[in-house]
Structures are given as structure tokens and as C-alpha cells.
N, C-alpha and C positions, 0 to 999 in steps of 0.2 A: 648579706646578713652577718652580723657579728657573731663570734663564737659563743658569747653568753646567751644568745637568743635561740640557739639550737639545743635540742635535747641533749646531744652529746656534750655540748659546751657546758650546759648546766650541770650535768652529771660529773664531769671532770673538774669542775670548779672547786670542789671541796674534797678533802681526804676521805670523808665518809662516802661521798658519791663515787669516787674512784674505786673504793673498796667494794661497794655494791655492784658496780659495773664489772669488776673482775669476777665476782661471784656469778653473775648472770652469764658472762662469757664462758666460764668453766662449765656451767650447767648446760649451756647450749652446745658446746663442743662435745661433751660426753654423750648427751642424748642424740646428737646428730650421728656420732660414731655408732652408737647402739642401733639406731634406725637403719643406717647403711648396712650394718652387719645382718640385721633381720631381713632386709630386702634382698641382699646378696644371697642369703641362705634360704630364702622363701619361708621364713618363719613369721607367722602372724602373732598378734598380741596374745590371743587365747592359747596358742601353742607355747609361747614363752612362759606364760603364766603356769601352764601345766608342768613344764620342765622345772620351774622354780618352786612348785607347790604353793603358788599364790593365786590371787584372783586376777581376772582381766582388768578389773577396776584399779587394782594396785599397780599393774604394769602401765596403765594409762596415766596414773598419777606420777609414776617415776619418769615417764617420757615427756610429761608436760611441765615438770619442775615443781609440782606441788609436794612431792615427798622427797625428803633429803636423802641423797644417795651417799652412803658411806663407801669407803674403799672396799670393804667386804661385800657390799651389795653390788658394786661394779664388777668385782672379781666373780661373784656368783653368776651375774648376767653373762659375762664373757665365757664362763665355763659352760653355761647352758647353751650358748651360741657356738661353742667349740672354736673360740678365737682367743688369742693371747691379748694381753694388755700391758703396756709399758708407758709410763709418763716420763717425759724429759722436760723439766721446767725451763722457762725462759732463761737464756743466758748459759745453760749447761751445754756448751758447744762440744765438750768431749764425747758425750753420748750420742749426739745427733749429727755431728759433722759429716759422717759417712753417708747420712741419709739426705743430705742437702739438695740433691737433684730430684728428689721424689715428687716435688710439687711442680709438675709440668715444666721441668727444666728451668725453674726459677730458683735463685739462690735462697738458702735458708734464712728466714727473717727473725729468728729468735723466739718464735712461738712454740708452744708445746706440740709434740708430735705423738700420736697414739699409734702403737704398733700392733697389728693383728697378724699373727702367724708369719712374722718376718716381713710383712709388707706394710708400709706406712699408710695410715688413714689420716691424712692431714686435715685438721678441722678447717671449717670455713674461715676465711680471713676476717679478722676483727678490725674494727675501725681504727684508723691511725690518728694519733694526736696531732 
């Protein structure tokens, strides 16, 4: 199957498609991080909503990508979950080089790493070009 016939191939064929794909990857990485923290700490959506002074429906919208999460929203959620948050952009090797072995003994691949209380919560691998 040629690259143009796959969904990934069609998305990455244009600048607009690549931009939208990056957005979706970032949303997925952040929501997966939050869900892992919730599971790890035994916090359900209704409890997170209570801690944030929001509705359970709002939390559902945050976690399924329907509501735009600002950096402030992400920080508030991390505070409510008692976890830290640090973003190291692709290519910023200075900040993440020391954390390169945290992905199951695999070398750092240049993707963002989210840090929770000093331990890396590495997002799921994104598709390669």
C-alpha cells in the first residue's frame, strides 16, 4: 500500500495535515498522562471534578479532547492530582538527555517527556514518518 493511501500518509502529505496531526498527538499524550496519573492515584473523574470545582462532564470533555486544555488547565489538573508537570520539546536534548534511559532502556527519540514528581511519564510512541 502506497503512503498516499494510508491515513497517516494522507495526513502528512500537506503542511496543514502535519500541523493537525501534531495537535492530535499532543492532546493524546497529555490526556494519556493525566489518565495514567488518575489511575495511579485511584482518582476517578467525579473526584477530579470535585477537586477542580468542575463537573464530571467537563472532565470527560477534557479527557476526550473536546475541550481545549490550556497550560493553566493542565497545571490545575496536575495540582489536583498532586503531580508535577514539565514539558521538554522535541530536540531539546539539554533538558532530557539525563532521562534518556527512562523509556524501558531505549534511547531517547526526541519526543516530549512529561515529568511527574521527578519520574518520567513518557507518552505513547507516535507514528514514525
